[in-house]
BADRENBA-488104 format. One record per residue (C-alpha): residue in one letter; z negated, x negated, y negated. Coordinates in steps of 0.1 Angstrom, whole numbers, plus 5000, padded with zeros to 4 digits. Layout:
N
atom vexro A | w Z | u X | v Y
...
END
This chain:
346
atom vexro M | w 2747 | u 6269 | v 4637
atom vexro F | w 2723 | u 6295 | v 4624
atom vexro K | w 2709 | u 6300 | v 4659
atom vexro I | w 2698 | u 6264 | v 4656
atom vexro F | w 2684 | u 6266 | v 4621
atom vexro K | w 2667 | u 6300 | v 4624
atom vexro P | w 2638 | u 6289 | v 4646
atom vexro L | w 2632 | u 6260 | v 4622
atom vexro L | w 2633 | u 6282 | v 4591
atom vexro F | w 2610 | u 6308 | v 4608
atom vexro R | w 2584 | u 6281 | v 4613
atom vexro F | w 2578 | u 6283 | v 4575
atom vexro S | w 2565 | u 6312 | v 4555
atom vexro P | w 2592 | u 6335 | v 4542
atom vexro E | w 2588 | u 6323 | v 4506
atom vexro T | w 2590 | u 6286 | v 4517
atom vexro A | w 2621 | u 6293 | v 4539
atom vexro H | w 2637 | u 6310 | v 4509
atom vexro K | w 2631 | u 6280 | v 4488
atom vexro I | w 2646 | u 6257 | v 4515
atom vexro V | w 2678 | u 6278 | v 4517
atom vexro K | w 2680 | u 6279 | v 4479
atom vexro R | w 2677 | u 6241 | v 4478
atom vexro L | w 2704 | u 6237 | v 4505
atom vexro L | w 2728 | u 6259 | v 4485
atom vexro F | w 2722 | u 6237 | v 4454
atom vexro I | w 2729 | u 6205 | v 4474
atom vexro L | w 2762 | u 6220 | v 4487
atom vexro R | w 2774 | u 6223 | v 4451
atom vexro F | w 2777 | u 6185 | v 4450
atom vexro I | w 2796 | u 6182 | v 4482
atom vexro P | w 2834 | u 6183 | v 4476
atom vexro F | w 2852 | u 6213 | v 4490
atom vexro S | w 2820 | u 6228 | v 4504
atom vexro D | w 2827 | u 6261 | v 4487
atom vexro K | w 2862 | u 6263 | v 4503
atom vexro I | w 2848 | u 6254 | v 4537
atom vexro L | w 2821 | u 6281 | v 4535
atom vexro K | w 2847 | u 6307 | v 4525
atom vexro L | w 2869 | u 6296 | v 4554
atom vexro F | w 2841 | u 6303 | v 4579
atom vexro F | w 2823 | u 6332 | v 4563
atom vexro S | w 2846 | u 6351 | v 4539
atom vexro Y | w 2870 | u 6378 | v 4551
atom vexro K | w 2895 | u 6396 | v 4530
atom vexro N | w 2915 | u 6426 | v 4539
atom vexro S | w 2932 | u 6453 | v 4517
atom vexro Y | w 2916 | u 6480 | v 4539
atom vexro L | w 2882 | u 6470 | v 4526
atom vexro E | w 2890 | u 6473 | v 4489
atom vexro R | w 2877 | u 6502 | v 4469
atom vexro E | w 2872 | u 6513 | v 4433
atom vexro I | w 2838 | u 6528 | v 4425
atom vexro F | w 2826 | u 6538 | v 4390
atom vexro G | w 2856 | u 6520 | v 4375
atom vexro I | w 2850 | u 6487 | v 4393
atom vexro K | w 2873 | u 6473 | v 4419
atom vexro F | w 2853 | u 6459 | v 4448
atom vexro P | w 2870 | u 6435 | v 4473
atom vexro N | w 2848 | u 6449 | v 4501
atom vexro P | w 2819 | u 6473 | v 4503
atom vexro I | w 2792 | u 6449 | v 4515
atom vexro G | w 2769 | u 6435 | v 4488
atom vexro L | w 2736 | u 6416 | v 4487
atom vexro A | w 2707 | u 6437 | v 4476
atom vexro A | w 2683 | u 6427 | v 4447
atom vexro G | w 2655 | u 6404 | v 4456
atom vexro F | w 2673 | u 6375 | v 4472
atom vexro D | w 2687 | u 6361 | v 4439
atom vexro K | w 2660 | u 6373 | v 4416
atom vexro N | w 2669 | u 6350 | v 4387
atom vexro G | w 2706 | u 6347 | v 4389
atom vexro D | w 2704 | u 6312 | v 4403
atom vexro M | w 2727 | u 6315 | v 4433
atom vexro Y | w 2753 | u 6344 | v 4429
atom vexro N | w 2784 | u 6322 | v 4431
atom vexro D | w 2769 | u 6302 | v 4461
atom vexro L | w 2762 | u 6335 | v 4478
atom vexro A | w 2797 | u 6348 | v 4471
atom vexro N | w 2810 | u 6321 | v 4494
atom vexro F | w 2796 | u 6340 | v 4523
atom vexro G | w 2819 | u 6370 | v 4517
atom vexro F | w 2798 | u 6394 | v 4497
atom vexro G | w 2818 | u 6419 | v 4477
atom vexro F | w 2791 | u 6420 | v 4451
atom vexro V | w 2757 | u 6405 | v 4444
atom vexro E | w 2728 | u 6422 | v 4427
atom vexro I | w 2704 | u 6400 | v 4408
atom vexro G | w 2668 | u 6408 | v 4399
atom vexro S | w 2646 | u 6427 | v 4396
atom vexro L | w 2644 | u 6413 | v 4361
atom vexro T | w 2617 | u 6420 | v 4335
atom vexro P | w 2618 | u 6413 | v 4297
atom vexro L | w 2594 | u 6383 | v 4302
atom vexro E | w 2586 | u 6360 | v 4330
atom vexro Q | w 2559 | u 6372 | v 4354
atom vexro L | w 2544 | u 6354 | v 4384
atom vexro G | w 2540 | u 6384 | v 4406
atom vexro N | w 2511 | u 6391 | v 4431
atom vexro P | w 2489 | u 6364 | v 4446
atom vexro K | w 2501 | u 6347 | v 4478
atom vexro P | w 2505 | u 6352 | v 4507
atom vexro R | w 2527 | u 6382 | v 4498
atom vexro C | w 2557 | u 6382 | v 4522
atom vexro F | w 2555 | u 6386 | v 4560
atom vexro R | w 2579 | u 6388 | v 4589
atom vexro L | w 2576 | u 6414 | v 4617
atom vexro V | w 2600 | u 6395 | v 4640
atom vexro K | w 2597 | u 6420 | v 4669
atom vexro D | w 2609 | u 6447 | v 4645
atom vexro S | w 2634 | u 6427 | v 4626
atom vexro A | w 2615 | u 6437 | v 4595
atom vexro I | w 2598 | u 6422 | v 4564
atom vexro I | w 2568 | u 6434 | v 4545
atom vexro N | w 2565 | u 6421 | v 4509
atom vexro R | w 2542 | u 6427 | v 4480
atom vexro M | w 2559 | u 6401 | v 4457
atom vexro G | w 2552 | u 6421 | v 4426
atom vexro I | w 2586 | u 6415 | v 4410
atom vexro N | w 2581 | u 6378 | v 4403
atom vexro N | w 2609 | u 6365 | v 4382
atom vexro K | w 2616 | u 6342 | v 4353
atom vexro G | w 2626 | u 6369 | v 4329
atom vexro V | w 2659 | u 6383 | v 4317
atom vexro K | w 2666 | u 6355 | v 4292
atom vexro Y | w 2665 | u 6329 | v 4320
atom vexro A | w 2690 | u 6350 | v 4340
atom vexro V | w 2713 | u 6354 | v 4310
atom vexro K | w 2712 | u 6317 | v 4305
atom vexro N | w 2724 | u 6312 | v 4341
atom vexro L | w 2752 | u 6338 | v 4337
atom vexro K | w 2764 | u 6321 | v 4306
atom vexro K | w 2764 | u 6287 | v 4322
atom vexro R | w 2781 | u 6296 | v 4355
atom vexro R | w 2808 | u 6322 | v 4351
atom vexro P | w 2804 | u 6347 | v 4379
atom vexro K | w 2831 | u 6346 | v 4406
atom vexro V | w 2817 | u 6379 | v 4421
atom vexro I | w 2808 | u 6413 | v 4408
atom vexro I | w 2773 | u 6412 | v 4395
atom vexro G | w 2747 | u 6440 | v 4394
atom vexro G | w 2717 | u 6437 | v 4371
atom vexro N | w 2685 | u 6452 | v 4386
atom vexro I | w 2659 | u 6458 | v 4359
atom vexro S | w 2623 | u 6469 | v 4359
atom vexro K | w 2592 | u 6471 | v 4337
atom vexro S | w 2567 | u 6443 | v 4335
atom vexro T | w 2535 | u 6447 | v 4354
atom vexro A | w 2514 | u 6444 | v 4322
atom vexro C | w 2534 | u 6471 | v 4305
atom vexro S | w 2519 | u 6506 | v 4307
atom vexro N | w 2540 | u 6535 | v 4320
atom vexro E | w 2539 | u 6550 | v 4286
atom vexro N | w 2557 | u 6520 | v 4271
atom vexro A | w 2580 | u 6515 | v 4301
atom vexro P | w 2611 | u 6528 | v 4284
atom vexro L | w 2610 | u 6500 | v 4259
atom vexro D | w 2607 | u 6474 | v 4286
atom vexro Y | w 2638 | u 6488 | v 4304
atom vexro E | w 2656 | u 6490 | v 4270
atom vexro K | w 2649 | u 6453 | v 4262
atom vexro S | w 2662 | u 6440 | v 4295
atom vexro F | w 2692 | u 6463 | v 4294
atom vexro A | w 2703 | u 6452 | v 4259
atom vexro Q | w 2699 | u 6415 | v 4267
atom vexro L | w 2717 | u 6416 | v 4300
atom vexro Y | w 2744 | u 6441 | v 4290
atom vexro D | w 2773 | u 6417 | v 4283
atom vexro F | w 2768 | u 6396 | v 4314
atom vexro V | w 2767 | u 6420 | v 4344
atom vexro D | w 2791 | u 6446 | v 4358
atom vexro Y | w 2767 | u 6474 | v 4365
atom vexro F | w 2730 | u 6481 | v 4362
atom vexro V | w 2703 | u 6494 | v 4386
atom vexro V | w 2672 | u 6509 | v 4372
atom vexro N | w 2643 | u 6501 | v 4395
atom vexro V | w 2615 | u 6526 | v 4393
atom vexro S | w 2608 | u 6526 | v 4431
atom vexro C | w 2593 | u 6492 | v 4440
atom vexro P | w 2559 | u 6499 | v 4457
atom vexro N | w 2546 | u 6465 | v 4448
atom vexro V | w 2539 | u 6470 | v 4411
atom vexro K | w 2510 | u 6492 | v 4403
atom vexro G | w 2521 | u 6526 | v 4389
atom vexro L | w 2558 | u 6518 | v 4390
atom vexro T | w 2567 | u 6545 | v 4416
atom vexro K | w 2551 | u 6571 | v 4393
atom vexro L | w 2580 | u 6565 | v 4370
atom vexro Q | w 2601 | u 6585 | v 4395
atom vexro D | w 2583 | u 6616 | v 4380
atom vexro I | w 2610 | u 6635 | v 4363
atom vexro T | w 2594 | u 6635 | v 4329
atom vexro S | w 2589 | u 6597 | v 4328
atom vexro L | w 2623 | u 6591 | v 4343
atom vexro S | w 2641 | u 6613 | v 4318
atom vexro E | w 2628 | u 6593 | v 4289
atom vexro I | w 2639 | u 6560 | v 4305
atom vexro V | w 2673 | u 6573 | v 4313
atom vexro D | w 2678 | u 6589 | v 4279
atom vexro R | w 2670 | u 6556 | v 4261
atom vexro L | w 2695 | u 6536 | v 4282
atom vexro I | w 2723 | u 6562 | v 4280
atom vexro T | w 2719 | u 6563 | v 4242
atom vexro L | w 2719 | u 6526 | v 4239
atom vexro R | w 2750 | u 6523 | v 4260
atom vexro K | w 2769 | u 6545 | v 4235
atom vexro Y | w 2767 | u 6517 | v 4210
atom vexro M | w 2781 | u 6490 | v 4233
atom vexro D | w 2817 | u 6478 | v 4232
atom vexro E | w 2822 | u 6482 | v 4269
atom vexro Y | w 2811 | u 6507 | v 4294
atom vexro R | w 2786 | u 6495 | v 4321
atom vexro P | w 2777 | u 6519 | v 4350
atom vexro I | w 2740 | u 6527 | v 4354
atom vexro L | w 2725 | u 6536 | v 4387
atom vexro L | w 2690 | u 6546 | v 4397
atom vexro K | w 2672 | u 6531 | v 4427
atom vexro V | w 2650 | u 6555 | v 4446
atom vexro S | w 2623 | u 6553 | v 4472
atom vexro P | w 2627 | u 6563 | v 4508
atom vexro D | w 2593 | u 6579 | v 4506
atom vexro L | w 2603 | u 6607 | v 4483
atom vexro T | w 2602 | u 6643 | v 4495
atom vexro Y | w 2634 | u 6663 | v 4494
atom vexro E | w 2620 | u 6683 | v 4465
atom vexro Q | w 2615 | u 6651 | v 4445
atom vexro L | w 2650 | u 6640 | v 4454
atom vexro D | w 2664 | u 6673 | v 4442
atom vexro E | w 2649 | u 6668 | v 4408
atom vexro I | w 2662 | u 6632 | v 4405
atom vexro I | w 2697 | u 6642 | v 4417
atom vexro E | w 2698 | u 6670 | v 4390
atom vexro L | w 2687 | u 6645 | v 4363
atom vexro I | w 2714 | u 6620 | v 4374
atom vexro L | w 2741 | u 6646 | v 4373
atom vexro V | w 2730 | u 6661 | v 4340
atom vexro S | w 2722 | u 6628 | v 4322
atom vexro G | w 2754 | u 6609 | v 4328
atom vexro L | w 2741 | u 6582 | v 4351
atom vexro D | w 2768 | u 6568 | v 4373
atom vexro G | w 2753 | u 6567 | v 4408
atom vexro I | w 2722 | u 6561 | v 4429
atom vexro V | w 2709 | u 6533 | v 4451
atom vexro A | w 2692 | u 6546 | v 4483
atom vexro T | w 2668 | u 6532 | v 4492
atom vexro N | w 2641 | u 6508 | v 4482
atom vexro T | w 2614 | u 6495 | v 4506
atom vexro T | w 2589 | u 6519 | v 4523
atom vexro T | w 2551 | u 6519 | v 4524
atom vexro K | w 2552 | u 6537 | v 4558
atom vexro R | w 2546 | u 6519 | v 4591
atom vexro D | w 2560 | u 6544 | v 4616
atom vexro G | w 2573 | u 6534 | v 4650
atom vexro L | w 2567 | u 6497 | v 4648
atom vexro I | w 2568 | u 6475 | v 4679
atom vexro T | w 2545 | u 6449 | v 4663
atom vexro D | w 2509 | u 6453 | v 4673
atom vexro Q | w 2491 | u 6476 | v 4649
atom vexro A | w 2462 | u 6452 | v 4644
atom vexro I | w 2487 | u 6426 | v 4630
atom vexro V | w 2503 | u 6452 | v 4607
atom vexro E | w 2469 | u 6462 | v 4594
atom vexro T | w 2460 | u 6426 | v 4588
atom vexro I | w 2491 | u 6422 | v 4566
atom vexro G | w 2480 | u 6452 | v 4545
atom vexro D | w 2499 | u 6467 | v 4516
atom vexro G | w 2536 | u 6461 | v 4507
atom vexro G | w 2570 | u 6475 | v 4509
atom vexro M | w 2588 | u 6472 | v 4543
atom vexro S | w 2625 | u 6465 | v 4547
atom vexro G | w 2646 | u 6459 | v 4578
atom vexro A | w 2655 | u 6478 | v 4609
atom vexro P | w 2626 | u 6503 | v 4610
atom vexro L | w 2638 | u 6517 | v 4576
atom vexro F | w 2674 | u 6524 | v 4587
atom vexro E | w 2671 | u 6560 | v 4599
atom vexro R | w 2651 | u 6571 | v 4569
atom vexro S | w 2676 | u 6555 | v 4545
atom vexro L | w 2705 | u 6570 | v 4564
atom vexro D | w 2690 | u 6604 | v 4562
atom vexro T | w 2684 | u 6600 | v 4524
atom vexro V | w 2721 | u 6589 | v 4519
atom vexro S | w 2733 | u 6618 | v 4539
atom vexro Y | w 2711 | u 6643 | v 4521
atom vexro I | w 2722 | u 6630 | v 4486
atom vexro N | w 2759 | u 6631 | v 4496
atom vexro K | w 2756 | u 6667 | v 4509
atom vexro K | w 2736 | u 6678 | v 4479
atom vexro T | w 2762 | u 6665 | v 4455
atom vexro S | w 2792 | u 6675 | v 4476
atom vexro G | w 2802 | u 6639 | v 4477
atom vexro Q | w 2806 | u 6636 | v 4440
atom vexro L | w 2779 | u 6610 | v 4433
atom vexro P | w 2786 | u 6574 | v 4442
atom vexro I | w 2759 | u 6560 | v 4465
atom vexro I | w 2750 | u 6524 | v 4473
atom vexro A | w 2732 | u 6525 | v 4506
atom vexro V | w 2706 | u 6499 | v 4514
atom vexro G | w 2677 | u 6499 | v 4538
atom vexro G | w 2677 | u 6487 | v 4574
atom vexro V | w 2714 | u 6479 | v 4577
atom vexro M | w 2713 | u 6452 | v 4604
atom vexro S | w 2747 | u 6455 | v 4621
atom vexro P | w 2784 | u 6465 | v 4616
atom vexro I | w 2777 | u 6499 | v 4632
atom vexro H | w 2748 | u 6505 | v 4608
atom vexro A | w 2771 | u 6498 | v 4579
atom vexro E | w 2797 | u 6522 | v 4593
atom vexro K | w 2772 | u 6549 | v 4597
atom vexro M | w 2761 | u 6546 | v 4561
atom vexro L | w 2797 | u 6548 | v 4549
atom vexro N | w 2804 | u 6578 | v 4571
atom vexro A | w 2772 | u 6595 | v 4558
atom vexro G | w 2787 | u 6593 | v 4523
atom vexro A | w 2779 | u 6559 | v 4509
atom vexro S | w 2805 | u 6543 | v 4487
atom vexro L | w 2790 | u 6508 | v 4491
atom vexro V | w 2764 | u 6491 | v 4513
atom vexro Q | w 2739 | u 6464 | v 4506
atom vexro I | w 2721 | u 6442 | v 4530
atom vexro Y | w 2691 | u 6418 | v 4526
atom vexro T | w 2669 | u 6416 | v 4557
atom vexro A | w 2700 | u 6414 | v 4580
atom vexro F | w 2711 | u 6383 | v 4560
atom vexro I | w 2677 | u 6367 | v 4570
atom vexro Y | w 2675 | u 6377 | v 4606
atom vexro E | w 2712 | u 6377 | v 4616
atom vexro G | w 2724 | u 6348 | v 4593
atom vexro P | w 2753 | u 6345 | v 4569
atom vexro S | w 2780 | u 6354 | v 4594
atom vexro I | w 2767 | u 6390 | v 4593
atom vexro V | w 2788 | u 6397 | v 4562
atom vexro S | w 2820 | u 6387 | v 4579
atom vexro K | w 2811 | u 6405 | v 4611
atom vexro I | w 2806 | u 6438 | v 4592
atom vexro N | w 2838 | u 6434 | v 4571
atom vexro R | w 2859 | u 6425 | v 4601
atom vexro Y | w 2845 | u 6455 | v 4621
atom vexro L | w 2851 | u 6479 | v 4592
atom vexro S | w 2887 | u 6467 | v 4585
atom vexro K | w 2895 | u 6472 | v 4622
atom vexro Q | w 2880 | u 6507 | v 4621
atom vexro Y | w 2900 | u 6516 | v 4589
atom vexro K | w 2932 | u 6502 | v 4603
atom vexro N | w 2929 | u 6522 | v 4635
atom vexro A | w 2919 | u 6554 | v 4617
END
């Protein structure tokens, strides 16, 4: 069915197509037994897939990366497609519109997307309202970032505000300091700036009734020396893991005509061209930490074999996003079925 709808959806801009999918998911809520039918076709359960990471038991290792459900509107609807967890956000303390349109582009020949959305979202209070209204039926990650209008000097306060408001409503946190589409945000990966943000969140967590894991999301464009500093900070500070990686600003090895790519301009690229760099980053982090640091791998995972390679490289969990758009909702089941078969035969 997706093969029929994909050409129709791809006639629209990525943002418009996303809105159409979102509307369709909302409509399905009012159709009796639609959730059960979706689970029957797309969800796959197997005990070989279960795993416990940073104190949370995941039904399977495949999650949806942040950006698809920015505001926490669709997490239960998306869970019907078999995701083991869904990450909402990035969320900022207040609503922000993001960058001017057009700001999202497909590179179909490369199975890639370039976006410069600018972390558009309705704010953390809106997401909390949704989470209160519709009890999550899936593990929820909360991805938080600073507002575009907030200076880097005041960034720790922005992260702290979102963290405090969202704390009781998600299962784990991801601190996003690596989105290339917000001016100056990636500079927060500098160890001095990063230390202040991390210290504030770790301190605030001590006063909470329950423990929520905190992970840091890093860029694929970091040097190994920069990664080393961040890994050391994570290990020393008490952070619980790392998400590797965010989108890339590089445009290496694309099939799409260079003139078209240059016309698109700035933005972070996700999808197939990112896979090898993300895989290398995951492998490097795993070796550097002797396998002691939980890693959520994300970036260019487009197939069951890609997911297997990430897990074999040391990832504890894997997230997809662009594959969900190009391959359709059945990709989650395909990956989980493939992995369960590999584990069973191991």
